[in-house]
N, C-alpha and C positions, 0 to 999 in steps of 0.2 A: 471248320464248317460250323455255323451257329446251331445251337441246340434247338430241336423242333419244339414248337409251341403246342402243348398238350392239354386237351380237355379230358378229364376222367369222369366216368359214369359207372355206377355200380348197382347191382340188384340189392334188394333188401336183406338178402341172406347174411348171416353173421360173418362168415368168412370173407364175403365180398366187401362188406362195410369195413372190416379190419384192414383189408388190402387197400381200400380207398384212403383210409386215414394214413396208412404207411406211405403210400405213393405221393399223395398230395403234400405230406410232410417233407418228402425228399425233393419233389419237382414242382411244387406249387399247383395252382389250379386256374384254368381260364374258361370262360364261356365258350361253347362250341363254335359260335360264330367268329371268334377271334383266334381259333386254333388251326394248326397245320394238320393235326391228327387227333382222332378220338380214341381213347383207350377204354374199352368196355370190360368190366370185371364181373364175372358171373358164369352162367352156363350158356348152352346153345339157345335156349328160349330167350334169355336176356339179350344175346347177340342179335337175334331176329328183331326184337323190340327196338334195340338201338338203331339198327339199320332203317327200320320203318320211321322212327322218330327223326332221323337226320337225313332222310332222302332228298330234302330240299337243299341240302348243303353239298358242295363239291369237296368233301373231305373224306379221306380214307379212314377205315376203322380197324384197329388192332385189338383183338380180344385176348384176355388172359383168363385161364380157367379157374374160377372159384365156385364152380357148380358141380354137376355130376359127370356127364359124358364129355362135353367139351370138344366135339368134332370140329367146330368152327373156331376153336380157341387155341392159343399158344399156352405153353407151360408158364406157371407164375414164378416170377422172381422180381424183387424190387431193385436189384442191382443191374446197372448197365442198360437201363431201358432206352436212353437216347441212341446208343449204338445199335441196339436191336432194331429200333425203328428205322434207322438209316439203311440197314442191310436187308430189310424185309422184302419178300417177294409179294407181288400183287396178283390177286385174282379178281376178274371183272365178272359181275353177275347182273343180268337183266331179270327183273321180277316178272311174274305173270299178272295180268289184269283180269280179275273176275267181274263179270256183270251178271248179277243174279236177278231174275224176274220171279216175283212171288205170287201166290194165289190171291193176295190182297191188292195186287196191282202195283206194288212198290218195285222199284228198281234200285239195287244196291251195287256199288262198285267198291272193290277192295283189291289191294295188291298182295301178292304172295311170293316170297323169296324161295320157299321150299316147294309147296304144292297147293293145289286146289282140290278138295275132296268133296264128294257127295256121299252121304250116308243115310241109311234108312232111319226114320224117326220113331217108328213103331215096331210091333212084333213081326209084321209081315215083310218079306223081302221086297226090295225096291225093284222097279222095272224101268230101265233106262233105254233110250234110243240115242245113238251117237252119230253126229254129223261132223265132217271135216271139210272145211272150206265150202260149206253149203251143199255138200254131197253126202247122202245117207250112206254110212259105212256099216252100221250094225243096227238091224231092225229092232232087236229086243235083247237086252242083257238083264237077266234075273240074278240079283246079287244083294249082298249087304251094302255095296257101294262101289264107287270107282273114283280114281284120282288121276290127275295129270300133274307131272312134276318137272322141274328144271334139273339140269345136271347137279347143281349144288344140293338139291333136295332129294336126289335119287337114293342116298343112303339112309334116309329117314323113314317115314311111314311107307314110302314106295318099296323099299327093300324088305321091310317087315311083311308086306303084302306079296312078296316074291316077285317084285318088279326088277328090272335090270339096273345095274349101276352104270351111269353115263359119264364118260370123260368130261372134265370141266369145259373143254373147248368144243364139245360136240354141238353142232347146230341142229339138235333134235330135242324133242320133248317125249316123255314116256307116258302112255296111257295104260293104267294098270287096274284090273278089276279087284274088288275086295270080296273074297268068298263067293266067287261066281258059281251059280247053280245051273244056269242055262245061258249060252252054250258052255257046258261044263269044261271043255278042253280049251276054251279061249283064254290065253295068257296075257292079252294086252297087245299094244302096238307102239311103234315108234313113228312119230310124225315130224315133218320139218319144223324148225323153230318159228318159221314165218306163218305156220298154219293157224287158223282159227278153229277151235274145237267147241262144239255145242253139245250139251247133254239135255235131252228132253225127258221129262218125267212122265211116265205113263201111269194112269190110274192114280193121280196125285192125292185124291181125297181118301181113297182106300189104302194107299201105300205112300204116305207122306215122306218127303225127303228133305234133309237139310244140306246146306252147302257151307264149306269152311275154307277160309283163306288164311293160312298161318294162324289158326286158332281164333279167327274172327268169324262168327257163325251167322248164317241167315236161315231161318226156318221156313218150311212150307214153300219150297221153290218149285216153279213149273219148268223153267229153263235156265241153264247156266252157260254163258259164253265165256271162253277162256282164250287168251292170246298173250304172247310175249309182249312186254312193254319196252321197246327199244329206246324210248325217250328218257328212261331212268336207268342209270348204271351204278351199282353199288361196288365200291372198291374195298376189298378185304386184304389185310396184310398178314403175312405168315413168316415165321423164322425160316431162313434158308434151309432147303432140304426137307421141310415139313409143310410145304404148300398144299393147297387144296387138291391139285392134280395128283400129287404123290399120295395123299391120304385116300383118295378115291381108288387108286390102283392097289394100295396096301390092303384096303378093306376087303377086296375080292379074294385075297390070299390068306386072310386071317382065319 
């Protein structure tokens, strides 16, 4: 079987740059448009950036950890890479599309692979109203913020905010409050992957709120609409037995 054509990309971190030099010395380098697979060297943040940068290409991405956590990455080794790529398992991920409406009248769209979050900008708690498919579901949530996440992002900020971990194949999204004050016992909700969720900001001038899609922020939002984007599918590659589904299960028992 012919060796896969590989495009390498790396974060600016010293370890990632050293790995880039080692791997390109062994296997050469191609532009992403001419490759069969992209190998990303860095941490989870760099993997998200790589997926966003290559979403217009129908090319899978295989990450090797040269960062800190590496939940979306495989272990690093320069040896036997073509064989690892041939045996790799695939995980398919649809991102979320955020449409944020601001107090200045601007409308900003961004994609998020992990989550879309709303966070208070100032010292006072945010007040949010939540709609699902045009139906009012929560009249008022007083909180530091709220987020909606994909299964792939459910172990990130969502899990730190005590949200549920979702199986990678689950056709649901998780809505999770951040430091909810009222209603104090509300722990969030699961909604169908096909749902459109809207967050309305109450008292936006007194209690300003920002929205964030995978670390791309919009300030002074009045309303944020979020829905899964089925037209875009990211393909992640993992070593056999260490795929994303296994990692999500293992995380719950760690």
